[in-house]
Structures are given as C-alpha cells and as structure tokens.
C-alpha positions in Angstrom: -24.3 -2.0 -16.2 -26.6 1.0 -16.4 -29.4 -1.0 -15.0 -27.2 -2.2 -12.1 -26.1 1.4 -11.4 -29.8 2.4 -11.3 -30.6 -0.3 -8.8 -27.6 0.7 -6.6 -28.7 4.3 -6.4 -32.4 3.3 -5.9 -31.5 1.7 -2.6 -31.6 4.7 -0.1 -29.1 3.3 2.4 -26.6 2.3 -0.2 -26.9 5.6 -2.1 -26.3 7.6 1.1 -23.2 5.5 1.9 -21.7 5.9 -1.6 -22.4 9.6 -1.8 -20.9 10.1 1.7 -17.8 8.1 0.7 -17.4 10.2 -2.5 -17.7 13.4 -0.6 -15.1 12.5 2.0 -12.7 11.4 -0.7 -13.3 14.8 -2.4 -12.3 16.5 0.9 -9.1 14.4 0.9 -8.3 15.4 -2.7 -8.8 19.1 -1.9 -6.5 19.1 1.0 -4.0 17.1 -1.1 -3.3 20.3 -3.1 -3.1 22.9 -0.3 0.5 23.8 0.4 1.8 24.6 3.9 1.8 28.4 4.4 5.6 28.7 4.7 6.4 26.8 1.5 7.6 28.3 -1.8 6.0 25.8 -4.2 8.2 26.7 -7.2 11.4 26.5 -5.1 10.2 23.2 -3.6 9.8 21.6 -7.0 13.2 22.9 -8.2 14.9 21.6 -5.0 13.4 18.1 -5.5 14.8 17.8 -9.1 18.3 19.3 -8.7 21.5 18.7 -6.7 21.7 16.5 -3.6 17.9 16.4 -3.2 17.3 14.7 -6.5 17.7 11.2 -5.1 15.6 12.1 -2.1 12.9 13.5 -4.4 12.9 10.3 -6.5 12.6 8.2 -3.3 9.6 10.3 -2.2 8.0 9.9 -5.6 8.3 6.1 -5.4 7.0 6.0 -1.8 4.0 8.1 -2.9 3.0 5.4 -5.3 1.9 3.0 -2.5 1.6 5.2 0.6 -0.7 8.1 -0.3 2.0 10.7 0.7 3.0 13.9 -1.1 6.1 15.0 0.7 7.7 16.1 -2.6 5.2 19.0 -2.6 4.8 19.5 1.2 1.0 19.9 1.5 -1.1 19.8 4.6 -1.8 16.1 3.9 1.8 15.5 2.8 2.5 12.7 5.3 -0.6 10.9 4.0 -1.8 7.8 5.8 1.6 6.1 5.9 2.2 6.8 9.6 -1.1 5.2 10.5 -0.3 2.1 8.3 3.2 1.9 10.0 1.7 2.1 13.4 -0.9 -0.6 12.5 1.8 -2.9 11.2 3.9 -2.4 14.3 1.1 -3.4 16.7 0.2 -6.3 14.5 3.7 -7.6 14.7 4.0 -6.9 18.4 0.8 -8.9 19.0 2.6 -12.0 17.9 5.6 -11.6 20.3 4.2 -9.5 23.2 1.9 -11.5 25.3 -0.2 -8.7 26.9 -1.1 -7.4 23.4 -1.8 -11.0 22.2 -4.3 -11.4 25.1 -5.8 -8.0 24.3 -6.3 -9.0 20.7 -8.2 -12.1 21.8 -10.7 -10.2 23.9 -12.9 -9.4 21.0 -14.4 -6.0 20.3 -13.2 -4.4 23.5 -9.6 -5.5 22.9 -9.7 -4.3 19.3 -10.9 -0.9 20.4 -8.0 -0.6 22.9 -5.4 -1.6 20.3 -6.9 1.0 17.9 -6.5 3.6 20.6 -2.8 2.7 21.1 -2.4 2.7 17.3 -3.7 6.3 17.1 -1.3 7.5 19.8 1.6 5.8 18.0 0.5 7.4 14.7 0.7 10.9 16.2 4.2 10.1 17.6 5.4 8.8 14.2 3.9 11.9 12.5 5.9 14.2 14.8 9.2 12.3 14.2 8.7 12.1 10.4 7.7 15.7 9.9 10.5 17.0 12.2 13.1 14.9 10.3 11.8 16.0 6.9 11.7 19.7 7.9 15.2 19.5 9.2 16.4 18.2 5.8 14.6 21.0 4.0 16.0 23.5 6.5 19.5 22.4 5.4 18.6 22.9 1.8 17.1 26.3 2.5 20.3 27.4 4.4 22.4 26.3 1.4 20.6 28.6 -1.0 17.6 26.6 -2.2 14.4 28.7 -2.0 12.4 26.0 -0.3 10.6 28.3 2.2 9.3 31.8 1.8 11.7 34.6 2.7 9.4 36.0 5.4 9.5 32.6 7.2 13.3 32.1 7.5 15.7 33.8 9.8 19.1 35.4 9.1 20.8 31.9 9.0 18.5 30.8 6.3 16.7 28.2 8.5 13.0 28.2 9.2 12.2 30.1 12.3 11.2 28.1 15.4 7.5 29.3 15.3 7.1 28.4 11.6 9.0 25.1 12.2 6.6 24.2 15.0 3.5 25.3 13.0 4.6 23.0 10.1 5.0 20.0 12.4 1.6 20.6 13.9 -0.1 21.1 10.6 1.3 18.0 9.0 0.6 15.9 12.1 -3.0 17.3 12.2 -3.4 16.6 8.5 -2.6 12.9 9.1 -4.8 12.7 12.2 -7.6 14.2 10.1 -7.1 11.6 7.4 -7.1 8.9 10.0 -10.5 10.2 11.2 -11.7 10.5 7.6 -10.9 6.8 7.0 -12.8 5.8 10.2 -15.9 7.8 9.1 -15.9 6.0 5.8 -15.6 2.7 7.6 -18.5 3.5 9.9 -20.9 5.5 7.7 -19.6 5.0 4.2 -18.8 1.9 2.2 -15.5 0.1 1.8 -12.3 0.3 3.8 -11.6 4.0 4.4 -7.8 4.0 4.6 -7.5 1.7 1.6 -9.9 3.9 -0.4 -7.8 7.0 0.4 -4.7 5.3 -0.8 -6.4 4.1 -4.0 -7.7 7.7 -4.6 -4.1 9.0 -4.5 -3.0 6.2 -6.9 -5.7 6.8 -9.4 -5.3 10.6 -9.2 -1.8 10.3 -10.8 -3.2 8.3 -13.7 -4.2 11.3 -15.8 -0.7 12.8 -15.7 0.8 9.4 -16.7 -1.7 9.1 -19.6 -0.9 12.6 -20.8 2.8 11.7 -21.0 1.8 8.5 -23.0 -0.3 10.7 -25.3 2.6 13.1 -25.9 4.9 10.2 -26.7 2.4 8.6 -29.1 1.8 12.0 -30.8 5.5 12.6 -31.3 5.9 15.4 -28.8 8.4 13.3 -26.9 10.2 10.2 -27.9 7.9 8.8 -30.6 6.1 5.6 -29.6 4.7 3.5 -32.4 1.4 1.7 -32.5 3.0 -1.6 -31.7 4.2 -0.3 -28.4 0.8 1.1 -27.5 -0.8 -2.2 -28.4 1.8 -4.0 -26.2 1.1 -1.7 -23.3 -2.7 -2.2 -23.6 -2.2 -6.0 -23.8 0.2 -6.0 -20.8 -2.3 -3.9 -18.7 -5.2 -6.2 -19.4 -3.2 -9.3 -18.8 -1.8 -8.0 -15.5 -5.2 -6.9 -14.2 -6.7 -10.3 -15.1 -3.8 -12.1 -13.3 -4.2 -9.9 -10.2 -7.9 -10.5 -10.0 -7.4 -14.3 -10.6 -4.8 -14.7 -7.9 -6.4 -12.3 -5.4 -9.6 -14.2 -5.5 -7.9 -17.6 -5.8 -8.4 -20.1 -3.0 -7.1 -23.5 -2.0 -10.3 -25.2 -0.7 -9.7 -28.0 1.8 -12.7 -30.3 2.2 -14.0 -30.6 5.8 -16.6 -32.8 7.5 -18.8 -31.7 10.4 -19.5 -34.2 13.2 -23.2 -35.3 13.6 -25.0 -34.3 16.8 -28.3 -35.8 18.0 -30.7 -33.6 19.8 -33.8 -35.6 20.7 -35.1 -36.9 17.4 -33.2 -34.4 15.3 -29.7 -34.9 13.8 -27.6 -31.8 13.3 -24.3 -31.4 11.5 -22.7 -34.0 9.3 -22.4 -31.5 6.4 -19.5 -31.5 4.0 -18.0 -28.0 3.6 -14.6 -26.6 2.7 -11.9 -24.5 4.4 -10.8 -21.6 2.1 -7.1 -20.7 2.2 -6.1 -17.7 0.1 -3.3 -18.2 -2.4 -2.0 -14.7 -1.8 -2.4 -14.7 1.9 0.1 -11.9 2.5 -1.6 -9.5 0.1 0.4 -6.4 -0.9 2.5 -6.2 2.2 5.6 -8.1 0.9 6.0 -5.7 -2.1 5.6 -2.7 0.3 8.2 -4.1 2.7 10.6 -5.0 -0.1 10.2 -1.6 -1.9 10.6 0.3 1.3 13.7 -1.6 2.4 15.4 -1.0 -1.0 14.7 2.8 -0.8 17.1 3.3 2.1 20.3 2.1 0.3 19.1 4.1 -2.7 19.0 7.3 -0.7 22.2 6.4 1.2 24.2 5.8 -2.0 22.8 8.9 -3.7 23.9 11.0 -0.7 27.4 9.4 -0.6 27.8 9.8 -4.3 27.1 13.5 -4.1 29.8 13.9 -1.4 32.4 11.6 -2.9 35.2 13.0 -5.1 38.3 11.7 -6.9 39.0 8.3 -8.5 39.6 6.2 -5.4 38.0 2.9 -4.6 35.5 4.5 -2.3 34.3 6.8 -5.0 33.9 3.9 -7.4 32.1 1.9 -4.8 29.5 4.5 -4.0 29.1 5.5 -7.7 28.4 1.8 -8.5 26.0 1.4 -5.6 24.2 4.6 -6.7 23.8 3.3 -10.2 22.3 0.0 -9.0 19.8 1.5 -6.6 18.9 4.7 -8.4 18.3 3.1 -11.8 16.2 0.3 -10.3 16.5 -1.7 -13.5 19.8 -3.4 -12.9 20.0 -7.2 -12.6 21.3 -7.1 -9.0 18.5 -4.8 -8.0 15.8 -7.0 -9.5 17.3 -10.1 -7.9 17.4 -8.4 -4.4 13.8 -7.3 -4.9 12.6 -10.8 -5.7 14.5 -12.4 -2.8 13.0 -9.8 -0.4 9.5 -10.4 -1.7 9.8 -14.2 -1.1 11.2 -13.6 2.4 8.5 -11.1 3.4 5.8 -13.2 1.9 6.6 -16.2 4.1 7.3 -13.9 7.0 3.9 -12.0 6.8 2.0 -15.3 6.2 3.7 -16.8 9.3 2.6 -13.7 11.3 -1.0 -13.6 10.1 -1.8 -17.3 9.7 -1.7 -19.6 12.7 -2.4 -23.2 11.8 -2.5 -24.3 15.5 -5.3 -21.8 16.3 -7.2 -22.8 13.1 -6.9 -26.5 14.0 -8.1 -25.8 17.5 -11.1 -23.8 16.2 -12.0 -26.7 13.9 -11.8 -29.1 16.8 -13.9 -26.9 19.1 -16.7 -26.7 16.4 -16.7 -30.4 15.8 -15.2 -30.1 12.3 -12.3 -32.2 11.0 -10.3 -32.7 7.8 -10.8 -36.2 6.4 -7.7 -38.4 6.9 -6.2 -36.2 9.7 -6.8 -36.4 13.4 -8.0 -33.2 15.1 -5.3 -31.2 16.8 -1.5 -31.4 16.0 -2.0 -33.6 12.9 -4.5 -31.1 11.4 -2.2 -28.2 12.2 0.8 -29.8 10.5 -1.3 -30.5 7.4 -2.5 -26.9 7.2 1.0 -25.6 7.7 2.3 -27.8 4.9 -0.5 -26.7 2.5 0.1 -23.0 3.4 3.8 -23.3 2.7 3.1 -24.7 -0.8 0.5 -22.1 -1.8 2.6 -19.3 -0.3 5.3 -20.2 -2.8 2.8 -19.7 -5.6 1.6 -16.4 -4.1 5.2 -15.2 -3.6 6.1 -16.1 -7.3 3.0 -14.1 -8.4 4.0 -11.1 -6.4 7.6 -11.3 -7.7 6.4 -11.3 -11.3 4.0 -8.4 -10.6 6.7 -6.4 -8.9 9.2 -6.5 -11.8 6.6 -5.8 -14.5 7.0 -1.9 -14.1 10.8 -2.3 -14.4 10.4 -4.3 -17.6 7.9 -1.8 -19.0 10.2 1.1 -18.1 13.2 -0.6 -19.7 11.6 -2.0 -22.8 8.7 0.4 -23.7 8.3 3.7 -22.0 11.8 4.8 -20.8 13.1 5.6 -17.3 11.5 9.1 -17.2 8.0 7.5 -17.3 8.2 5.3 -14.2 4.8 6.8 -13.0 3.2 5.4 -16.1 4.9 2.0 -15.8 3.8 1.7 -12.2 0.2 1.2 -13.5 1.2 -2.0 -15.2 2.2 -3.8 -12.1 3.8 -3.4 -8.7 2.2 -2.1 -5.6 -0.1 0.5 -7.0 -2.0 -1.8 -9.4 -2.2 -4.5 -6.7 -3.7 -2.0 -4.2 -6.1 -0.5 -6.7 -7.4 -3.9 -7.9 -7.6 -5.3 -4.3 -9.5 -2.3 -3.0 -11.8 -2.3 -6.0 -12.7 -6.0 -5.5 -13.3 -5.3 -1.8 -15.6 -2.4 -2.7 -17.5 -4.6 -5.2 -18.0 -7.3 -2.5 -19.4 -4.7 0.0 -21.9 -3.4 -2.6 -22.8 -7.0 -3.5 -23.6 -7.7 0.1 -26.2 -4.9 0.1 -27.7 -6.1 -3.3 -27.9 -9.7 -2.3 -29.5 -8.9 1.0 -32.3 -7.2 -1.0 -32.6 -10.1 -3.5 -30.8 -8.3 -6.3 -28.2 -9.9 -8.6 -24.5 -9.4 -7.9 -22.6 -6.8 -9.8 -20.4 -9.5 -11.4 -23.3 -11.7 -12.5 
C-alpha cells in the first residue's frame, strides 16, 4: 500500500488533483464551523435539546447524516448541499414527464449545460425558501424566551430585526452557492465527484465524536459496554461494509452478440460481449426518499404532542404517533420504512432505466441478445430482468436501512444513534459508494500509465 501511495503521488497530474481536492474539502470543513454573526451558539444548542424544538432538533440531526447540512448549529454552510441535490432530483424527474426537458437532455453536452444552469437557479430559490422558513421558526423560539439570537440583533418584540433576517438568508444562500461552486471545481480540476465528496466529508467528520462516545461506554464512563458487544459491533461493521461493496459492484451480465460487417476483404464485428445491469440500480436514493418522507410525520406528531393536553382520544392519538415516529425503533416504523424503500427503489429504477431506449441503442449498433429479436422483444426481456434484480437490490437496501435501528436497540442505546448510523443506512452506503468511485477514478490514471490497479 505504501508503494502504491508513492506511485500515486509520483504522478504530477494526479498529485495536483488530489492535493487540490483535499484543499477544497478543508475549506468546506472550515466554513462548516463558522456560525452566523447573529447566532448565540450556546442558546442555539440549548434550544435544539429542550422544549418544543427537541423533535425538530432530532429531525435536523437525522437529516444531517445524509445531506451534509448543519442546521442544528446554524453556520454559514448550514444548508449544506441538500438544496442542490433537491434541485437536481427535481429536474431529473421532470425530464421524464416534461417533453422540452427530455429533448434538452438528449441534445448532449449543450443540453446538459443548459439543465445545469436551470438547476443552479432552482438551487438559489430553494435556499431562499428553506432559510426563510427555518429562520421564521427560530424567530418564534427567540420571541418565546429562547436565547437563539444575540440580544443586539433582536428587536423589542424578541424577533430578529429585518436587516439581520435578510443578512442571514443571504449568508446561508451564498454559503450553499459557494459549496455548489466548490463541488464543480472538484469535478473539473480535482478528482472524484465534488458534491458526493463534500457529503462524505461531512459524514466522516462525525465519526470521531461517535467513537469517543463508544470509548466512554467501553471505559465505564457511561453505560458499561462489555467486550462481547464491542466484538459484535466490529463484526457487524466489517460484514456490512463487505455486503455494501459486494452489492454496489454487483452486476447482472447479459451476453450480447455483435453482427458481422464486411468492409472489402475485412470482416468487422461478430464479437461476443455482455451488457452489465447493476443490481443496485437505484443507489442510495430510495433510502434518502424513505427517510425524508418519514421525518415529516415525526416532526408533525412531535409538535402536536407538545400542544395536546388532557386524556382525550386526540391526546392519546398524537402521543402514540409521537412515540412511533420519534423512537424510530417501533415495529410499525420499521415496516413503513421497508415498504417505502421497496416502492422508491422500483420508482427510481423506472425513472433512470429505460429498456426501450437501451434496446433501440443495441439495435442501432448492430448488437442483439441471443434468443430475442431486436426491438420490442429485447426491451421486454430487459424490463423483466431489471424487475427481478431490482427486487434483490431493494431487499439489500431494506436490510442496510434497518441495521442502525437494530444496533441502537440491541447494542448501543437510543442516545448513540450517530454511532449506530455508521453500521448501515444512508451514511455508510454513501461513504462506501463515494470511496469506490474515488478508487475507480484513481485507477483510471494508474492504468493509463501502465501501473497496477489499487485493488490488485
């Protein structure tokens, strides 16, 4: 491994790309810890862990695991890259139902640049809406006595003054726009996918704090954790990482045959190849959609439970709903999460995988699948195969998604959800997927210069 690292940094172009990427990620981490000028950081932490804001704070902590946000501390990069991801998803979905966007998508590089431009505009709009709504909620808490903002920044009513309110919106929006630009610079001049690397950096940055909690428990400073639980945690982590790598790289290879073409005295084509179909075609998106959708009833029931009083049926209803969605480890919650993962896995695969277009491309290139006629017959076969392997991929995602809940319930306790999230779920899936993509990008540079791959 040391020899391979020496080879990597001996290649001038690759070394510059890696150092630039590390430097830009360092800039991102510095801004991650800079609070907005009007925020009382101590009061902010207290507000997020007490009263009616506790459920909201828990929801923000869970969102931060897979979105690279830090709204529970309200820094200049507090919105993270989630608005950009949301805008990208919106345009990707619109391209499947809105014909002008679909045509633009098929125009190649020029169409892609135009869609990226629209995505940036939508990102700014989403940033303004999200930051304004978030600040309005904090304003209400400040007016009710929570010291969320500095005294010099609030008016007689306890609300943030309009000038500071506008400055906060502009700062948070500019922070996300800067992160969007940072990701694009990594894409163009660095190595790897910029936005994904920023999200992974946020996920891995929370690892030391989770490990400190684990160390405290193992040392008896918290709830004592015996060596058998530590061994079980290590075994689960290794097993989950191996499973994620195996399924992420897994493919269903369909044999194809190229037609022979005669050019003068030369015969071209006729080679036997294969068409790779990924087992986990949807990637991490189904877990993100399912987790995000379940956060809304969690926040709603938390708010209703804080307002309900008495022993009537309504109070019992909202209290029961609050227990289901806040705990996150109830049987009903797990079942709903699994059902949503299956639904979004098939939905996202249907959006991103078009068997008709693939069959048409094979036909245009003179390639066919043995036993199936080019055109509709090939498209039906590809759709049938994709439905089967999508079921396997959805089952894998469902298992990965409930691993943190099992670890929390059986081993580390509900207070250590941040630690349990590293044993499965969205954070681990994102981290491993981005790491594999980064290794592939580095391998491309090494193989191009006749060096061995990192994994050889």
